[in-house]
Structure formats: C-alpha cells, structure tokens
DRENDO-1510 file (C-alpha; in Angstrom, 1 decimal, always signed):
<recs>
REC; n; res; u; v; w
REC; 1; MET; -46.6; -15.5; +33.2 .
REC; 2; GLY; -43.6; -16.4; +31.1 .
REC; 3; GLN; -45.7; -18.0; +28.4 .
REC; 4; ILE; -48.0; -15.0; +28.3 .
REC; 5; ALA; -45.1; -12.7; +27.9 .
REC; 6; ILE; -43.6; -14.8; +25.1 .
REC; 7; ALA; -46.9; -14.9; +23.3 .
REC; 8; LYS; -47.3; -11.2; +23.6 .
REC; 9; PHE; -43.8; -10.7; +22.3 .
REC; 10; PHE; -44.3; -12.8; +19.2 .
REC; 11; ASP; -47.9; -12.0; +18.4 .
REC; 12; GLY; -47.7; -8.3; +19.1 .
REC; 13; GLU; -50.6; -8.2; +21.6 .
REC; 14; GLY; -50.6; -5.6; +24.3 .
REC; 15; ALA; -48.1; -3.2; +25.2 .
REC; 16; ASP; -44.3; -3.2; +24.5 .
REC; 17; PRO; -42.6; -6.0; +26.5 .
REC; 18; VAL; -39.7; -3.7; +27.3 .
REC; 19; ALA; -42.1; -1.1; +28.7 .
REC; 20; GLU; -43.9; -3.9; +30.7 .
REC; 21; ALA; -40.6; -5.0; +32.2 .
REC; 22; LEU; -39.6; -1.5; +33.2 .
REC; 23; ALA; -43.1; -1.0; +34.8 .
REC; 24; ALA; -42.8; -4.2; +36.7 .
REC; 25; GLN; -39.5; -3.0; +38.2 .
REC; 26; ASN; -41.0; +0.4; +39.0 .
REC; 27; VAL; -38.4; +2.1; +36.8 .
REC; 28; PRO; -39.6; +5.2; +35.0 .
REC; 29; PRO; -39.3; +5.0; +31.2 .
REC; 30; PRO; -36.3; +6.8; +29.8 .
REC; 31; ARG; -37.0; +10.4; +28.7 .
REC; 32; ALA; -36.4; +11.1; +25.0 .
REC; 33; ALA; -33.5; +13.4; +24.3 .
REC; 34; ARG; -34.6; +16.9; +23.5 .
REC; 35; HIS; -32.9; +18.7; +20.6 .
REC; 36; GLU; -33.2; +22.4; +20.7 .
REC; 37; ASN; -31.5; +25.3; +18.8 .
REC; 38; LEU; -30.1; +27.9; +21.1 .
REC; 39; GLN; -30.4; +30.7; +18.6 .
REC; 40; TYR; -34.0; +29.8; +17.9 .
REC; 41; SER; -34.7; +29.7; +21.7 .
REC; 42; LEU; -33.3; +33.1; +22.2 .
REC; 43; LEU; -35.3; +34.6; +19.4 .
REC; 44; HIS; -38.6; +32.9; +19.9 .
REC; 45; GLY; -38.8; +32.5; +23.7 .
REC; 46; SER; -38.8; +29.4; +25.9 .
REC; 47; PRO; -37.8; +26.0; +24.5 .
REC; 48; SER; -41.3; +24.7; +25.2 .
REC; 49; SER; -42.7; +27.0; +22.5 .
REC; 50; THR; -40.2; +25.7; +19.9 .
REC; 51; PRO; -41.8; +23.4; +17.4 .
REC; 52; ALA; -40.4; +19.9; +17.9 .
REC; 53; ARG; -38.7; +18.4; +14.9 .
REC; 54; PRO; -39.4; +14.7; +14.5 .
REC; 55; GLN; -36.4; +12.6; +15.4 .
REC; 56; ASN; -35.9; +9.1; +14.0 .
REC; 57; ASP; -34.9; +6.2; +16.2 .
REC; 58; PRO; -31.2; +5.4; +15.8 .
REC; 59; ALA; -30.3; +2.1; +14.2 .
REC; 60; PRO; -27.4; +0.6; +16.3 .
REC; 61; ARG; -24.6; -1.3; +14.8 .
REC; 62; ILE; -25.0; -4.9; +16.2 .
REC; 63; VAL; -21.7; -6.9; +16.5 .
REC; 64; PRO; -22.5; -10.6; +16.8 .
REC; 65; GLN; -21.3; -12.6; +19.8 .
REC; 66; PRO; -17.8; -14.1; +19.1 .
REC; 67; ASP; -17.6; -17.7; +18.3 .
REC; 68; SER; -15.6; -18.3; +21.4 .
REC; 69; GLN; -18.5; -17.2; +23.5 .
REC; 70; VAL; -21.2; -19.1; +21.7 .
REC; 71; ALA; -22.6; -22.0; +23.8 .
REC; 72; THR; -22.2; -25.2; +21.9 .
REC; 73; ARG; -24.4; -28.2; +22.5 .
REC; 74; PRO; -22.4; -31.2; +24.0 .
REC; 75; HIS; -22.3; -34.5; +22.3 .
REC; 76; PHE; -25.3; -36.7; +22.7 .
REC; 77; LEU; -23.6; -39.3; +24.9 .
REC; 78; VAL; -22.0; -36.6; +27.1 .
REC; 79; GLY; -25.4; -34.9; +27.5 .
REC; 80; LEU; -27.0; -38.2; +28.3 .
REC; 81; LEU; -24.3; -38.8; +31.0 .
REC; 82; PHE; -24.8; -35.5; +32.6 .
REC; 83; THR; -28.6; -35.5; +32.5 .
REC; 84; PRO; -29.1; -36.6; +36.1 .
REC; 85; PHE; -26.8; -33.9; +37.3 .
REC; 86; ASN; -28.6; -31.3; +35.2 .
REC; 87; LEU; -32.0; -32.4; +36.6 .
REC; 88; VAL; -30.7; -32.2; +40.2 .
REC; 89; TYR; -29.2; -28.8; +39.5 .
REC; 90; LYS; -32.5; -27.4; +38.0 .
REC; 91; LEU; -34.5; -28.9; +40.9 .
REC; 92; PHE; -32.3; -27.2; +43.5 .
REC; 93; GLY; -32.4; -24.0; +41.5 .
REC; 94; MET; -36.2; -24.0; +41.4 .
REC; 95; THR; -36.4; -24.8; +45.1 .
REC; 96; PHE; -34.1; -22.0; +46.1 .
REC; 97; GLY; -35.9; -19.6; +43.8 .
REC; 98; LEU; -39.3; -20.3; +45.4 .
REC; 99; LEU; -37.7; -20.0; +48.9 .
REC; 100; SER; -36.2; -16.6; +48.0 .
REC; 101; TYR; -39.5; -15.4; +46.5 .
REC; 102; PHE; -41.4; -16.3; +49.8 .
REC; 103; LEU; -38.5; -15.5; +52.1 .
REC; 104; PRO; -37.0; -12.2; +50.8 .
REC; 105; PHE; -34.7; -12.0; +53.9 .
REC; 106; LEU; -32.5; -14.8; +52.6 .
REC; 107; PRO; -28.9; -13.8; +51.6 .
REC; 108; ARG; -28.3; -12.5; +48.1 .
REC; 109; ALA; -26.3; -15.7; +47.2 .
REC; 110; PHE; -29.5; -17.8; +47.4 .
REC; 111; ARG; -31.5; -15.5; +45.1 .
REC; 112; PRO; -31.7; -16.2; +41.3 .
REC; 113; ASN; -29.8; -13.8; +39.1 .
REC; 114; PRO; -32.4; -11.8; +37.1 .
REC; 115; VAL; -29.7; -10.6; +34.6 .
REC; 116; THR; -29.0; -14.2; +33.6 .
REC; 117; GLY; -32.5; -14.8; +32.6 .
REC; 118; ALA; -32.8; -11.4; +30.8 .
REC; 119; ALA; -29.6; -11.9; +28.9 .
REC; 120; ARG; -30.4; -15.4; +27.9 .
REC; 121; GLN; -31.0; -15.7; +24.2 .
REC; 122; ALA; -34.2; -17.0; +22.6 .
REC; 123; ASN; -34.7; -20.6; +22.2 .
REC; 124; THR; -33.1; -21.7; +18.9 .
REC; 125; GLY; -35.0; -24.9; +18.7 .
REC; 126; GLY; -31.9; -26.9; +18.1 .
REC; 127; ARG; -30.7; -24.6; +15.3 .
REC; 128; ARG; -26.9; -24.7; +15.0 .
REC; 129; ALA; -25.1; -21.4; +15.6 .
REC; 130; LEU; -23.3; -20.1; +12.5 .
REC; 131; LYS; -21.2; -17.1; +11.6 .
REC; 132; PRO; -23.2; -14.2; +10.2 .
REC; 133; ARG; -22.2; -14.9; +6.5 .
REC; 134; ASP; -23.1; -18.6; +6.9 .
REC; 135; ALA; -26.3; -17.8; +8.6 .
REC; 136; ALA; -27.4; -15.5; +5.8 .
REC; 137; ALA; -26.6; -18.2; +3.2 .
REC; 138; ARG; -28.5; -20.7; +5.2 .
REC; 139; LEU; -31.6; -18.4; +5.4 .
REC; 140; LYS; -31.5; -17.8; +1.7 .
REC; 141; ARG; -31.3; -21.5; +1.0 .
REC; 142; GLU; -34.2; -22.2; +3.4 .
REC; 143; VAL; -36.4; -19.7; +1.6 .
REC; 144; GLU; -35.6; -21.2; -1.8 .
REC; 145; GLU; -36.3; -24.7; -0.5 .
REC; 146; GLU; -39.5; -23.8; +1.3 .
REC; 147; TYR; -41.0; -21.3; -1.2 .
REC; 148; GLY; -39.3; -22.0; -4.4 .
REC; 149; ASP; -36.9; -19.9; -6.5 .
REC; 150; ASN; -37.0; -16.1; -6.3 .
REC; 151; THR; -35.2; -13.1; -7.7 .
REC; 152; LEU; -34.5; -11.3; -4.4 .
REC; 153; SER; -30.9; -10.3; -3.8 .
REC; 154; PHE; -30.3; -11.0; -0.1 .
REC; 155; TYR; -27.2; -9.5; +1.3 .
REC; 156; GLU; -24.8; -12.4; +1.9 .
REC; 157; GLY; -23.2; -11.1; +5.1 .
REC; 158; GLY; -23.8; -9.9; +8.6 .
REC; 159; TYR; -26.1; -7.1; +9.7 .
REC; 160; ALA; -23.2; -4.9; +10.7 .
REC; 161; GLN; -21.5; -5.2; +7.3 .
REC; 162; ALA; -24.8; -4.4; +5.6 .
REC; 163; LEU; -25.3; -1.4; +7.8 .
REC; 164; ASP; -21.8; -0.2; +7.0 .
REC; 165; LEU; -22.3; -0.7; +3.3 .
REC; 166; ALA; -25.5; +1.3; +3.4 .
REC; 167; LYS; -23.8; +4.1; +5.3 .
REC; 168; LYS; -20.8; +4.2; +2.9 .
REC; 169; ASP; -22.9; +4.0; -0.4 .
REC; 170; LEU; -25.7; +6.2; +1.0 .
REC; 171; LYS; -28.4; +3.5; +0.3 .
REC; 172; PHE; -31.5; +2.2; +2.1 .
REC; 173; LEU; -31.1; -0.9; +4.2 .
REC; 174; LEU; -34.2; -3.0; +4.4 .
REC; 175; VAL; -34.2; -5.3; +7.4 .
REC; 176; ILE; -36.6; -8.2; +7.4 .
REC; 177; LEU; -37.0; -10.4; +10.5 .
REC; 178; THR; -39.1; -13.5; +10.6 .
REC; 179; SER; -40.1; -16.1; +13.2 .
REC; 180; PRO; -41.2; -19.5; +12.0 .
REC; 181; GLU; -43.2; -19.8; +15.2 .
REC; 182; HIS; -45.5; -17.0; +14.1 .
REC; 183; ASP; -48.6; -18.1; +12.2 .
REC; 184; ASP; -48.5; -15.3; +9.6 .
REC; 185; THR; -44.9; -15.8; +8.6 .
REC; 186; SER; -45.3; -18.4; +5.9 .
REC; 187; SER; -48.3; -16.6; +4.2 .
REC; 188; TRP; -46.6; -13.2; +4.4 .
REC; 189; ILE; -43.4; -14.5; +2.7 .
REC; 190; ARG; -45.4; -16.3; +0.0 .
REC; 191; GLU; -48.0; -13.7; -0.7 .
REC; 192; THR; -46.2; -10.4; +0.1 .
REC; 193; LEU; -42.5; -10.7; +0.1 .
REC; 194; LEU; -42.2; -13.1; -2.9 .
REC; 195; SER; -45.0; -11.4; -4.9 .
REC; 196; ASP; -43.9; -10.1; -8.3 .
REC; 197; GLU; -44.5; -6.5; -7.5 .
REC; 198; VAL; -42.5; -6.6; -4.2 .
REC; 199; GLN; -39.6; -8.4; -5.8 .
REC; 200; SER; -39.6; -5.9; -8.7 .
REC; 201; PHE; -39.6; -3.1; -6.2 .
REC; 202; LEU; -36.8; -4.4; -4.1 .
REC; 203; ASN; -34.7; -5.3; -7.1 .
REC; 204; ASN; -35.2; -1.9; -8.8 .
REC; 205; PRO; -31.8; -0.2; -8.8 .
REC; 206; VAL; -33.5; +3.2; -8.7 .
REC; 207; ASN; -34.7; +2.5; -5.1 .
REC; 208; GLU; -31.1; +1.7; -4.0 .
REC; 209; ILE; -32.2; -0.9; -1.5 .
REC; 210; ILE; -29.8; -3.3; +0.3 .
REC; 211; LEU; -31.9; -6.3; +1.5 .
REC; 212; TRP; -30.9; -8.1; +4.7 .
REC; 213; ALA; -33.1; -10.8; +6.2 .
REC; 214; GLY; -32.7; -12.8; +9.4 .
REC; 215; ASP; -34.4; -15.6; +11.3 .
REC; 216; VAL; -34.8; -14.7; +15.1 .
REC; 217; ARG; -33.7; -18.2; +15.9 .
REC; 218; ASP; -30.2; -17.1; +14.9 .
REC; 219; SER; -28.2; -15.2; +17.4 .
REC; 220; GLU; -27.4; -12.2; +15.3 .
REC; 221; ALA; -31.0; -11.8; +14.1 .
REC; 222; TYR; -32.3; -12.1; +17.6 .
REC; 223; GLN; -29.9; -9.4; +18.7 .
REC; 224; VAL; -31.1; -7.2; +15.8 .
REC; 225; SER; -34.7; -7.7; +16.7 .
REC; 226; THR; -34.0; -6.6; +20.3 .
REC; 227; ALA; -32.0; -3.6; +19.2 .
REC; 228; LEU; -34.7; -2.5; +16.7 .
REC; 229; ARG; -37.5; -3.1; +19.3 .
REC; 230; CYS; -39.3; -5.6; +17.2 .
REC; 231; SER; -42.8; -6.2; +18.8 .
REC; 232; LYS; -44.5; -8.3; +16.1 .
REC; 233; PHE; -43.6; -10.6; +13.3 .
REC; 234; PRO; -43.1; -10.5; +10.4 .
REC; 235; PHE; -41.0; -7.3; +11.0 .
REC; 236; THR; -39.6; -4.8; +8.5 .
REC; 237; ALA; -37.4; -1.8; +9.2 .
REC; 238; LEU; -36.1; +0.7; +6.6 .
REC; 239; ILE; -32.8; +2.2; +7.7 .
REC; 240; ALA; -30.8; +5.0; +6.1 .
REC; 241; HIS; -28.3; +7.7; +6.9 .
REC; 242; THR; -29.8; +10.8; +8.6 .
REC; 243; PRO; -27.5; +13.7; +8.2 .
REC; 244; GLN; -29.8; +16.1; +10.1 .
REC; 245; GLN; -29.2; +14.1; +13.3 .
REC; 246; SER; -25.5; +13.3; +12.9 .
REC; 247; THR; -22.9; +13.1; +10.2 .
REC; 248; THR; -22.4; +9.4; +11.0 .
REC; 249; SER; -25.8; +8.2; +12.3 .
REC; 250; MET; -28.0; +5.6; +10.8 .
REC; 251; SER; -31.7; +5.8; +11.8 .
REC; 252; ILE; -34.9; +3.8; +11.3 .
REC; 253; LEU; -37.2; +5.6; +8.9 .
REC; 254; THR; -40.1; +3.3; +9.2 .
REC; 255; ARG; -41.3; +0.0; +10.8 .
REC; 256; LEU; -43.7; -2.3; +9.1 .
REC; 257; THR; -45.1; -5.1; +11.4 .
REC; 258; GLY; -47.6; -7.9; +10.8 .
REC; 259; PRO; -49.0; -9.2; +7.5 .
REC; 260; MET; -50.2; -6.7; +4.8 .
REC; 261; PRO; -50.9; -6.8; +1.1 .
REC; 262; GLY; -48.0; -6.3; -1.2 .
REC; 263; THR; -49.3; -3.0; -2.6 .
REC; 264; THR; -49.6; -1.5; +0.9 .
REC; 265; TYR; -46.2; -2.8; +1.8 .
REC; 266; ILE; -44.7; -1.1; -1.3 .
REC; 267; ALA; -46.7; +2.1; -0.7 .
REC; 268; LYS; -45.3; +2.5; +2.8 .
REC; 269; LEU; -41.8; +1.7; +1.8 .
REC; 270; GLN; -42.0; +4.1; -1.2 .
REC; 271; SER; -43.4; +6.9; +1.0 .
REC; 272; ALA; -40.5; +6.6; +3.4 .
REC; 273; ILE; -37.9; +6.4; +0.6 .
REC; 274; ASN; -39.4; +9.5; -1.1 .
REC; 275; ALA; -39.4; +11.4; +2.1 .
REC; 276; HIS; -35.7; +10.7; +2.7 .
REC; 277; SER; -34.3; +10.5; -0.9 .
REC; 278; GLU; -33.7; +14.3; -1.1 .
REC; 279; GLN; -31.6; +14.3; +2.0 .
REC; 280; LEU; -29.5; +11.4; +0.7 .
REC; 281; ARG; -29.2; +13.1; -2.7 .
REC; 282; THR; -27.9; +16.2; -1.0 .
REC; 283; VAL; -25.4; +14.3; +1.1 .
REC; 284; ARG; -24.4; +12.3; -2.0 .
REC; 285; GLU; -23.8; +15.5; -4.0 .
REC; 286; THR; -21.8; +17.0; -1.1 .
REC; 287; ARG; -19.7; +13.8; -0.8 .
REC; 288; ASN; -19.2; +13.6; -4.6 .
REC; 289; ALA; -18.0; +17.3; -4.5 .
REC; 290; GLN; -15.6; +16.5; -1.7 .
REC; 291; ASN; -14.4; +13.4; -3.5 .
REC; 292; PHE; -13.9; +15.5; -6.7 .
REC; 293; GLU; -12.0; +18.1; -4.8 .
REC; 294; ARG; -9.9; +15.5; -3.1 .
REC; 295; THR; -9.2; +13.7; -6.4 .
REC; 296; LEU; -8.4; +17.1; -8.1 .
REC; 297; ARG; -6.1; +18.0; -5.2 .
REC; 298; GLN; -4.4; +14.6; -5.4 .
REC; 299; GLU; -4.0; +14.9; -9.2 .
REC; 300; GLN; -2.6; +18.4; -8.8 .
REC; 301; ASP; -0.2; +17.1; -6.1 .
REC; 302; SER; +0.7; +14.3; -8.3 .
REC; 303; ALA; +1.4; +16.6; -11.2 .
REC; 304; TYR; +3.4; +18.8; -9.0 .
REC; 305; GLU; +5.4; +15.9; -7.7 .
REC; 306; ARG; +6.0; +14.7; -11.3 .
REC; 307; SER; +7.1; +18.2; -12.4 .
REC; 308; LEU; +9.3; +18.4; -9.3 .
REC; 309; ALA; +10.8; +15.0; -10.1 .
REC; 310; GLN; +11.4; +16.0; -13.7 .
REC; 311; ASP; +13.1; +19.2; -12.6 .
REC; 312; ARG; +15.2; +17.2; -10.1 .
REC; 313; GLU; +16.1; +14.8; -12.8 .
REC; 314; ARG; +17.1; +17.6; -15.2 .
REC; 315; ALA; +19.1; +19.2; -12.5 .
REC; 316; ARG; +20.8; +15.9; -11.7 .
REC; 317; ILE; +21.6; +15.3; -15.4 .
REC; 318; LYS; +22.9; +18.8; -15.8 .
REC; 319; LYS; +25.0; +18.4; -12.7 .
REC; 320; GLU; +26.4; +15.1; -13.9 .
REC; 321; GLU; +27.1; +16.7; -17.3 .
REC; 322; GLU; +28.9; +19.6; -15.6 .
REC; 323; ALA; +30.8; +17.2; -13.4 .
REC; 324; GLN; +31.8; +15.1; -16.4 .
REC; 325; ALA; +32.8; +18.2; -18.4 .
REC; 326; ALA; +34.8; +19.5; -15.4 .
REC; 327; ALA; +36.4; +16.1; -15.0 .
REC; 328; LYS; +37.2; +15.8; -18.7 .
REC; 329; GLU; +38.6; +19.3; -18.6 .
REC; 330; ARG; +40.7; +18.5; -15.5 .
REC; 331; GLU; +41.9; +15.3; -17.2 .
REC; 332; GLU; +42.8; +17.1; -20.4 .
REC; 333; LYS; +44.6; +19.8; -18.3 .
REC; 334; GLU; +46.4; +17.1; -16.3 .
REC; 335; ALA; +47.3; +15.3; -19.5 .
REC; 336; ALA; +48.5; +18.5; -21.1 .
REC; 337; GLU; +50.6; +19.4; -18.1 .
REC; 338; ALA; +51.9; +15.8; -18.0 .
REC; 339; THR; +52.8; +16.0; -21.7 .
REC; 340; ALA; +54.5; +19.4; -21.2 .
REC; 341; THR; +56.4; +18.0; -18.2 .
REC; 342; LEU; +57.4; +15.0; -20.2 .
REC; 343; ILE; +58.6; +17.1; -23.1 .
REC; 344; ARG; +60.5; +19.4; -20.8 .
REC; 345; LYS; +62.2; +16.5; -19.0 .
REC; 346; ARG; +62.9; +14.8; -22.3 .
REC; 347; LYS; +64.6; +17.9; -23.6 .
REC; 348; GLN; +66.5; +18.4; -20.3 .
REC; 349; TRP; +67.7; +14.7; -20.5 .
REC; 350; ARG; +68.9; +15.1; -24.1 .
REC; 351; GLN; +70.7; +18.3; -23.2 .
REC; 352; TRP; +72.2; +16.6; -20.2 .
REC; 353; ARG; +73.1; +13.5; -22.2 .
REC; 354; ALA; +74.7; +15.5; -25.0 .
REC; 355; LYS; +77.4; +16.6; -22.6 .
REC; 356; SER; +78.5; +12.9; -22.1 .
REC; 357; VAL; +78.4; +11.7; -25.7 .
REC; 358; MET; +81.8; +10.3; -26.8 .
REC; 359; ALA; +83.8; +12.4; -29.2 .
REC; 360; GLU; +84.4; +11.1; -32.6 .
REC; 361; PRO; +87.7; +9.2; -33.0 .
REC; 362; SER; +90.5; +10.7; -35.2 .
REC; 363; GLN; +91.2; +9.5; -38.7 .
REC; 364; ASP; +94.2; +7.4; -37.7 .
REC; 365; SER; +92.4; +5.7; -34.8 .
REC; 366; LYS; +92.0; +1.9; -35.0 .
REC; 367; ASP; +89.1; -0.3; -33.9 .
REC; 368; VAL; +86.5; +2.1; -35.1 .
REC; 369; VAL; +83.1; +1.5; -36.7 .
REC; 370; ARG; +82.0; +3.7; -39.6 .
REC; 371; VAL; +78.2; +4.2; -39.6 .
REC; 372; ALA; +76.2; +6.0; -42.1 .
REC; 373; LEU; +72.8; +7.3; -40.6 .
REC; 374; LYS; +69.8; +8.2; -42.6 .
REC; 375; MET; +68.0; +10.7; -40.4 .
REC; 376; PRO; +64.2; +11.4; -40.5 .
REC; 377; GLU; +64.8; +14.8; -42.0 .
REC; 378; ALA; +66.3; +13.1; -45.1 .
REC; 379; ALA; +69.8; +14.1; -44.0 .
REC; 380; ARG; +72.6; +11.6; -44.2 .
REC; 381; ILE; +75.3; +11.6; -41.6 .
REC; 382; ILE; +78.5; +9.6; -41.5 .
REC; 383; ARG; +80.3; +9.2; -38.2 .
REC; 384; ARG; +82.9; +7.0; -36.6 .
REC; 385; PHE; +82.4; +5.4; -33.2 .
REC; 386; PRO; +84.7; +3.3; -31.1 .
REC; 387; SER; +84.0; -0.4; -31.6 .
REC; 388; ASP; +83.9; -1.0; -27.9 .
REC; 389; ALA; +81.2; +1.6; -27.3 .
REC; 390; GLY; +77.8; +0.3; -26.4 .
REC; 391; ILE; +74.9; +0.4; -28.8 .
REC; 392; GLU; +73.2; +2.8; -26.4 .
REC; 393; GLU; +76.0; +5.3; -27.3 .
REC; 394; LEU; +74.9; +5.2; -30.9 .
REC; 395; TYR; +71.3; +5.9; -30.0 .
REC; 396; ALA; +72.3; +8.8; -27.7 .
REC; 397; TYR; +74.3; +10.4; -30.5 .
REC; 398; VAL; +71.2; +10.3; -32.8 .
REC; 399; ASP; +68.9; +11.5; -30.1 .
REC; 400; CYS; +71.1; +14.3; -29.1 .
REC; 401; PHE; +72.3; +15.3; -32.6 .
REC; 402; GLU; +70.4; +18.5; -32.5 .
REC; 403; PHE; +72.2; +19.7; -29.4 .
REC; 404; LEU; +75.6; +18.3; -30.5 .
REC; 405; GLN; +75.4; +20.7; -33.5 .
REC; 406; SER; +75.0; +23.7; -31.2 .
REC; 407; ASP; +78.0; +25.3; -29.5 .
REC; 408; SER; +76.0; +26.7; -26.6 .
REC; 409; LEU; +75.4; +23.8; -24.3 .
REC; 410; ASP; +74.4; +24.5; -20.7 .
REC; 411; LYS; +77.2; +23.1; -18.6 .
REC; 412; ASP; +75.1; +23.3; -15.4 .
REC; 413; ILE; +72.2; +21.3; -16.6 .
REC; 414; THR; +71.5; +18.2; -14.6 .
REC; 415; GLU; +69.6; +14.9; -15.2 .
REC; 416; PRO; +65.9; +15.4; -14.5 .
REC; 417; GLU; +64.6; +13.6; -11.4 .
REC; 418; GLY; +62.1; +10.9; -11.6 .
REC; 419; TYR; +62.5; +10.5; -15.4 .
REC; 420; LYS; +63.4; +7.4; -17.3 .
REC; 421; HIS; +64.3; +8.1; -20.9 .
REC; 422; LYS; +62.9; +6.0; -23.7 .
REC; 423; PHE; +64.2; +6.4; -27.3 .
REC; 424; ASP; +61.4; +7.2; -29.7 .
REC; 425; PHE; +63.1; +5.7; -32.7 .
REC; 426; LEU; +64.9; +2.5; -33.8 .
REC; 427; LEU; +68.1; +2.0; -35.8 .
REC; 428; VAL; +67.4; -0.5; -38.7 .
REC; 429; SER; +69.6; -1.9; -41.4 .
REC; 430; THR; +68.2; -3.0; -44.8 .
REC; 431; LEU; +69.0; -5.9; -47.0 .
REC; 432; PRO; +68.5; -7.9; -44.9 .
REC; 433; ARG; +66.4; -5.9; -42.4 .
REC; 434; VAL; +67.9; -6.0; -38.9 .
REC; 435; VAL; +66.7; -4.0; -35.9 .
REC; 436; TYR; +69.3; -2.9; -33.5 .
REC; 437; ASP; +67.3; -2.6; -30.3 .
REC; 438; PRO; +69.2; -0.9; -27.4 .
REC; 439; ALA; +67.5; -3.2; -24.9 .
REC; 440; ASP; +69.5; -6.1; -26.4 .
REC; 441; GLY; +72.8; -4.5; -25.3 .
REC; 442; GLY; +76.2; -5.2; -26.9 .
REC; 443; THR; +78.9; -3.0; -28.4 .
REC; 444; ILE; +78.7; -1.3; -31.7 .
REC; 445; GLY; +81.5; -3.4; -33.1 .
REC; 446; GLU; +79.7; -6.6; -32.0 .
REC; 447; ARG; +76.3; -5.6; -33.4 .
REC; 448; ILE; +77.2; -3.7; -36.6 .
REC; 449; GLY; +80.8; -4.8; -37.5 .
REC; 450; LYS; +83.3; -2.5; -39.3 .
REC; 451; SER; +80.7; -0.4; -41.0 .
REC; 452; GLY; +77.0; -0.2; -41.6 .
REC; 453; ASN; +74.2; +1.8; -43.2 .
REC; 454; LEU; +71.4; +2.5; -40.7 .
REC; 455; ILE; +68.0; +4.1; -41.0 .
REC; 456; VAL; +66.4; +6.0; -38.2 .
REC; 457; GLU; +62.8; +4.9; -38.0 .
REC; 458; PRO; +60.5; +6.9; -35.5 .
REC; 459; ILE; +58.3; +4.8; -33.2 .
REC; 460; LEU; +54.8; +6.0; -33.6 .
REC; 461; ASP; +52.1; +5.3; -30.9 .
REC; 462; ASP; +48.4; +4.7; -31.6 .
REC; 463; GLU; +47.3; +8.3; -31.4 .
REC; 464; GLU; +50.1; +9.4; -33.8 .
</recs>
C-alpha cells in the first residue's frame, strides 16, 4: 500500500493523495470558501444565482524548519554501534503495530502515532540538509554539472525570500520542483527547461519573472511541494500578487505538471502572464502614485523643516545680535557712569585736598625751596615750599592749582568714599632729565634741593 501511494504521488497517477488520505479517514473534503458581494446579492436575488468569480489558490509562505530541529545523521561508528538497538526497536514497533491493528481494544499507548508518519519528511537519499541559500546554490551547481552551462538566473535564496521579493516588486514568481526519482525529470530539464526559447523567455526582463527551483529531496522544496499540492513531476507553478482577493495575498495563477514541449510550456506561461499583467500594472501604478505622493509629502515636509530651521537660525542670530547690542549699550552706559563717577570723585577729592594744601612761606622764611613750574597750559608759576614738605605736597599743589586760585572753596566738602586718587601727571626736570615720582617719597628739599625748574607732563593712557 505504501509503495503504491508513493508511486502515485511521484508519477501523478490516480487521484490526489491528499484526497485519498481524507477519504480513507472518512473525513469530508474541506468546502471552498465562497466570496459573495452583499450589494450584488440584494440587487440580484439569492447568492446561488450570483455568477461565481474564479478564485486562485493561495500561495502560502513556507518558512523552513530551523537548523536546531533538523535531524542530523550520526557518525558512522556511532550508527554502527547503535544498529542492534535500532533493529530491536523497529521489530518491537512493528509487532505492536500489528497487534494494535488486529486488536483495536489495546490501550492508546500501544498504538502507533499516525501523525508521526504523516509529518515525516520524504526520504532524502542521504542528501545533507542545508540552509535555503546553500540548498539553492547546490541545486544550481548540480544542474550545471549534469546538463552543462546555462543562462538561467536562479534565485539564490529561499522560497520565502523569493515570494517576498515578488510581492514587493510586483513580479511573477516561477517555482520549479523536480524529483530525480521521476523518469521524465532529466529529459524535461534538458529538452524543455534548458531549451533556447525557454531560457530566452525566462530571462526576458519584460516578463518580470523570478525563477526559483528546488529538489524535493531538500527539506524546503519538499515543504513547498506539499503546500502547493504538487501531484506530478516535473512541477511548475506561476505565482503572483492578486489584489482582487487581498491586498497582501500571493496566489497560484497556473500549474504545469509533467513533461511538455518548450513551445507549449512557454504558451501556457505567457497566457497566464498576459491574463494577470493588467492587474499588476494597475497595482504598480497605484503604488507608484502612492510612493510619489509620499515622496512629495516628505520633500514638502523636509522643505518646511529647512525653512523653519532657517527662520529659527535667523531669529537666533537676531536675538544674539540684539543681546550683544544691549550688552554693549549696557557696558557703554556703565562705563560712562563709571567715568562720570570717577570724574566727580576726582573733582571732589581735589576740592577737598585744596583745603589742606600748605600755605606759601613768607619772604623772610628760611629752609624753603624755590620751584618754577611749567604748567600744561603754557603758564609758568614760581612758588616757595617748605624744604621739609613731602614731594606729594608739591603734586597736590599742582593738581589743585585751579581751586587754589578761587576764593570760593566749599568748607563742608569731604573726601570721597571708596576713592583712591592717582595723579595724572609727572614732575620732570630737564638737563639732565629727572622724574620726581611721588611713589618714591622723600621731601622737597631732599629731592629737588634749594631750587628747581620742573615741567608738568600729563600721563596719557592708550585710548588718549
């Protein structure tokens, strides 16, 4: 029974193996989902009278079994060591299986698990399990080694990645599944798939075909064949996006099974592509329009953000300039106020100091120093000072000369608080040049002698 079922599965004889399995279990086949339009039903009567629109079979997205769950073959020595235990286990399993078949009243624990047998993958014939990308590269290499070089552009990746790419780019996905155990596989590949007209058709960019091929001995290809309900080899399925069923669905447009000439193969594929190209073109135009609107909106948002950033930058610069101008104005105002305060305190100190300047000694006084002063205003003053008076007294006389000439001195004026007076001139003698700095101290008699001719030199700062 098992060999007959396998032969029917690979040779395509008889009914669908899935339908036979369901019939054997007395399970009614699943009813196809009915799509009806409520508005159309209300206008035209019962749903049974509504003309049925053909629905394409969905193309599921197959995710390969993780590497952690792939059963790896043990080492040869380990397998040889456990061979007796494996034989004993299989013998007991077969014995209990026969007993449970003839004695159905046995407990459930003694019955074989049908799910295990159904879920078991096809015999790989010692073929090592690889990742989808590596399996695709191996199949391409095997085709080149077996049938020679070709120009076919096999997708170098898994079925799920190829399906996602076809959905994203709105292209046709051509799935080819082969079984080396089928007698027609070799001749079909050599005479049909690798014929010049078929290769030109598949490589033509106008057809927008993504070619993915798989060997059913590989785990992923076997899962794809089960999902696509492959009943005969070689098997070809054309898959594309079907917007009339769902905005995200991928459906099988046509199935090609068994050997056929290259012209027939191309004609069937071309017919399915022509029937569905208009729908893909409409979806592509809609998507391009959406992308254009999205890009335009992004550019507008970007331009608005740039304009807003420029406005913010100009506002920031203007604010900084206003702040700098305000700070400069405040500094100038503070500097002007400080200068005015300094001038006022300086004048107050000179008026205050003028009250304490020593009076000029009389003509008959002894120990006096006669000093001739050349003032900045080109005036020449001659005055006598006590020889024991400090040199600061001479500076104070010159600095307060303006107020000493006035008879209206304010008797109540006081020394300004927080002010340290600095003379803005120096007394200098010529031939030789000697500067009499008040910071050096000493008396007038000690510094100048009995008499002297001095010049008042103003001290100018960098700004002046």
